[in-house]
C-alpha distance (Angstrom), angle and dihedral (degrees) to the residues before:
residue distance angle dihedral
M1 . . .
Y2 3.68 . .
L3 3.85 131.2 .
V4 3.83 120.4 -147.4
P5 3.79 113.8 176.4
R6 3.75 113.2 -134.3
H7 3.82 93.8 -122.6
R8 3.80 87.9 58.6
Q9 3.77 98.8 48.0
G10 3.87 108.1 152.6
S11 3.72 94.4 34.3
E12 3.79 118.9 132.2
T13 3.74 92.6 -146.9
K14 3.86 110.7 119.3
N15 3.81 111.4 -152.2
A16 3.82 102.7 -170.4
V17 3.85 129.3 -153.4
L18 3.84 109.7 -155.8
I19 3.85 130.7 -178.9
N20 3.76 111.9 -112.1
V21 3.82 109.0 -128.5
S22 3.88 88.7 -157.0
P23 3.81 99.0 47.5
L24 3.76 120.2 -161.2
E25 3.72 92.5 -158.8
H26 3.85 144.6 -26.8
G27 3.76 112.9 -32.3
N28 3.76 95.8 5.8
V29 3.81 113.6 174.3
L30 3.73 134.6 160.6
L31 3.73 118.0 -118.9
V32 3.75 108.1 -149.0
P33 3.88 114.4 -169.7
D34 3.81 118.1 -148.0
L35 3.87 89.7 -7.5
E36 3.84 96.9 -171.1
S37 3.88 93.0 56.0
C38 3.85 90.7 65.5
W39 3.69 93.6 -141.3
P40 3.94 115.3 -170.7
Q41 3.79 119.9 -113.7
V42 3.84 92.9 -81.3
P43 3.80 117.0 117.7
T44 3.80 113.4 -117.6
A45 3.75 121.9 -164.1
A46 3.80 90.2 -110.3
A47 3.82 90.1 52.6
V48 3.85 93.7 48.8
Q49 3.78 87.4 47.9
L50 3.73 94.3 51.7
A51 3.79 91.0 48.8
I52 3.81 91.6 52.3
E53 3.80 91.6 46.3
V54 3.82 91.4 53.4
M55 3.81 89.1 50.2
M56 3.78 89.1 53.6
L57 3.86 92.3 49.0
S58 3.79 88.5 68.0
R59 3.74 126.1 69.0
S60 3.88 90.7 -160.0
R61 3.73 118.2 111.0
A62 3.75 87.0 -157.7
L63 3.84 94.7 69.8
R64 3.82 114.0 104.5
M65 3.80 132.8 -179.2
A66 3.78 121.7 -155.2
F67 3.84 137.3 178.8
N68 3.80 131.3 -164.8
G69 3.73 114.3 -158.9
L70 3.75 128.4 -148.7
C71 3.84 110.7 -69.2
A72 3.80 85.1 14.8
L73 3.77 100.7 91.2
A74 3.82 97.6 -74.8
S75 3.80 105.1 155.9
V76 3.79 94.8 -156.4
N77 3.82 135.9 22.2
H78 3.81 99.7 -121.6
L79 3.80 123.9 103.6
H80 3.83 110.5 -96.7
F81 3.81 143.8 134.5
H82 3.77 128.1 -146.2
A83 3.88 113.8 -123.2
Y84 3.74 119.1 -170.9
Y85 3.75 146.9 142.0
L86 3.79 121.1 -106.6
H87 3.88 112.9 177.5
H88 3.76 95.8 -162.3
S89 3.77 127.6 84.6
L90 3.78 121.9 -110.1
R91 3.81 126.3 -149.4
V92 3.74 89.0 -127.5
E93 3.85 88.7 69.4
Q94 3.69 91.0 72.4
V95 3.76 112.1 11.1
A96 3.76 114.7 126.0
V97 3.82 121.4 -106.3
D98 3.85 135.2 -165.6
H99 3.69 126.2 -120.8
V100 3.80 115.3 -116.0
T101 3.89 107.1 173.7
D102 3.77 137.1 -39.1
Q103 3.85 105.5 -26.5
L104 3.73 95.2 -16.3
F105 3.88 121.6 106.4
E106 3.83 133.9 169.5
L107 3.83 133.5 -134.7
T108 3.82 109.1 -139.0
D109 3.83 103.9 154.1
H110 3.91 92.3 77.1
P111 3.73 138.4 81.9
A112 3.90 87.8 -103.0
R113 3.79 122.8 37.2
A114 3.81 115.6 -128.7
F115 3.77 142.6 -179.9
A116 3.80 111.1 -112.1
F117 3.79 136.7 -153.5
Q118 3.79 137.3 175.3
V119 3.81 135.8 -151.6
A120 3.83 107.2 -156.8
Q121 3.74 98.9 163.2
P122 3.88 138.3 8.7
R123 3.84 94.2 -95.1
D124 3.83 87.4 63.3
I125 3.81 94.6 61.3
E126 3.84 99.5 82.0
P127 3.91 100.3 41.6
I128 3.88 91.2 42.4
S129 3.85 91.1 48.5
R130 3.80 89.8 51.5
L131 3.84 91.8 47.9
V132 3.84 93.8 48.9
R133 3.93 85.4 49.9
D134 3.77 91.0 49.0
V135 3.77 95.2 50.5
S136 3.88 89.8 46.0
Q137 3.85 90.9 49.7
F138 3.75 90.4 48.6
L139 3.79 90.9 54.6
I140 3.77 93.3 44.7
E141 3.78 90.9 54.3
R142 3.81 86.5 54.9
E143 3.84 94.1 43.3
V144 3.75 93.9 -117.3
A145 3.81 114.1 149.5
H146 3.88 118.3 -136.5
N147 3.73 146.0 179.5
V148 3.78 132.3 -150.4
F149 3.81 132.5 -150.8
M150 3.75 129.4 -176.8
T151 3.79 126.1 -165.1
R152 3.79 140.2 152.7
G153 3.79 113.2 -101.8
H154 3.76 147.6 129.6
G155 3.86 121.8 -38.2
F156 3.70 111.2 -102.8
D157 3.78 93.9 -124.9
A158 3.78 97.5 17.7
P159 3.78 110.3 49.6
H160 3.76 93.1 -177.0
Q161 3.86 90.8 58.9
E162 3.80 119.0 84.8
V163 3.85 113.2 -135.2
I164 3.78 137.9 161.4
R165 3.71 109.2 -98.1
I166 3.76 120.5 -152.1
F167 3.80 124.0 -166.5
L168 3.80 125.2 -173.3
W169 3.76 116.1 -167.3
P170 3.85 121.3 -161.0
R171 3.67 106.5 -152.5
N172 3.89 145.5 168.7
S173 3.76 110.6 -75.8
F174 3.83 119.3 -103.7
F175 3.75 121.2 -148.0
G176 3.77 133.3 -174.1
A177 3.84 131.9 13.6
K178 3.77 119.1 -14.1
V179 3.85 110.5 -96.8
E180 3.77 121.6 -116.9
E181 3.78 95.7 -123.6
A182 3.75 126.2 130.9
F183 3.89 86.9 -81.5
N184 3.71 140.4 -12.3
V185 3.76 116.9 -125.9
A186 3.85 107.1 -115.4
C187 3.81 138.4 127.6
C188 3.95 97.2 -53.8
E189 3.74 95.2 40.8
L190 3.72 92.4 50.7
A191 3.84 88.7 53.4
G192 3.82 92.3 51.7
H193 3.81 99.2 -97.0
L194 3.76 109.0 121.7
P195 3.88 117.1 -171.3
I196 3.80 100.3 -162.7
K197 3.82 115.9 -157.0
D198 3.76 101.5 -161.7
G199 3.78 131.6 51.9
G200 3.74 93.6 -143.6
A201 3.83 92.5 49.7
F202 3.82 88.3 49.2
A203 3.79 92.4 52.7
S204 3.75 94.5 50.7
L205 3.74 97.0 42.0
T206 3.84 116.0 124.2
E207 3.71 130.6 -172.9
D208 3.85 90.5 -121.2
Y209 3.90 88.2 57.9
V210 3.85 90.6 49.2
V211 3.72 94.9 50.1
K212 3.73 92.8 45.4
T213 3.78 95.6 47.4
I214 3.82 92.3 48.5
G215 3.79 91.3 44.7
A216 3.80 90.5 53.4
E217 3.83 91.4 62.5
A218 3.87 94.0 41.5
L219 3.80 122.6 94.0
K220 3.80 117.8 -104.4
A221 3.83 112.8 -97.7
S222 3.74 89.6 -111.1
Q223 3.83 92.9 55.7
F224 3.78 92.0 47.3
E225 3.76 90.8 49.6
K226 3.82 92.5 50.3
L227 3.83 91.5 51.0
K228 3.87 89.2 48.0
V229 3.82 92.2 51.2
D230 3.79 94.8 45.3
F231 3.78 92.4 46.7
I232 3.87 91.7 51.7
A233 3.82 90.6 48.0
Q234 3.98 91.8 59.2
Y235 3.81 97.8 29.8
R236 3.81 117.1 113.9
P237 3.83 116.1 -175.7
R238 3.79 114.8 -128.3
């Protein structure tokens, strides 16, 4: 199936929706922006914008959008997002964030620190898409792997307002085959959704183990802080 936004009728760009043969959850599909251009797994502003627009097409709070970057558990090197339904609340839907600069925030009260963004109204879509792209490109230039997760949640400064929250986690690079542990730390796990592969592992799972496992893949606080300071130094709001 192909998606063509109404405001881009006549465009030859084919945005594909493909069934995931290894689903993460109910309704898991792959959103592939501009399929025939064969983009690598690097989020462009147009791709981020498409993902946000698809989120806004649905009234369901259960719809999530997720992205695994290169060396961050991406299975294949072609540009795609995971879209799926999760009918459980996540802490990242309402956890407090701190303002950094302009429309950039940070998540610190979490096992892994993240950059945070919000889309409160349609006019936010394009600038936030560019900002997510800019942070991602900044990290790529420094060879820092990262994951992205989008979900509906509370407004950063207006808890009674529903917004689309976007989190971007810089993290330690992962190489090789995925390990057969209770879970691999990728986009969903960083957001608090843990698809567990084995019944025995699920039964023995503890919060301490989850926090420790996620924390082991996260950047050290000093590393994240340096990235934040360096990005702010070169960032120019548009």
